[in-house]
N, C-alpha and C positions, 0 to 999 in steps of 0.2 A: 078395644077389647084388651084385657090383661091376661098374660100367660105367665105362670110362675115356673121357673126352672129350678128344681132342687137337685143337688148333686151331693154325693158322699164318696169319700175315698179314705179307707181306714177310719180314723177318728175325725178327719176333716170334713166339714160340711160347708156348702155354699148355696146361697139362694139368690137368684137374680129375677128381675121382672122385665118382661118384654111386651111390647104393644102389638106385635103381629105374630101370627102363627109361624110364618116363614123365618123370622128372626129368632124366635124361641127354638125352633127345630135346629137351625144352624148352630146356635149356642149349645144346645144339647148334644148334637153330634160332635162338635169340637171337644166338648168335655169327655165324651165317651172315648174319643180317639186318645185322650190323655189318661185313660184308665179310670175314669169316674164312673159311678153308678148314677144314672139320671132318670128322673121322672118329670114330666111336664104336666101341670095342672091347668086346664083350660078355664075360660070364663064361666063355664057351667059348673065348675067345682069337680069335674071328673078328672082323675089322674090317668096319664097315658105312659106306658112303658115304651122303650125305644122301638119295638116292633109295631107299635101303634101310632107313632109320630105322624105318619101320613094322613091318619084320620083327622088330625087337627087341621090340616089344610082344607079338607072337605068340610069340616065343621065351620071354619071361618067363612067359606064361600056361602054356606047355607044361611048363616046368621046375617051376612051382609046383604044377601038378596031379599031377606025378609024385612030389612030396615027401611 
């Protein structure tokens, strides 16, 4: 599965791709700690704000169990 971590800070923007929800969340939280605004988009195309990051972990387990 692919998770896209999009971050912005002032005029700077960064986009990274991670293959697991846990790694995407860790990257997102690290960027937040550095003052970035972060959104993670899951493989379903839904974007998650920092308060919703834990839902990505649940989503990852659901998709894995259906495969």
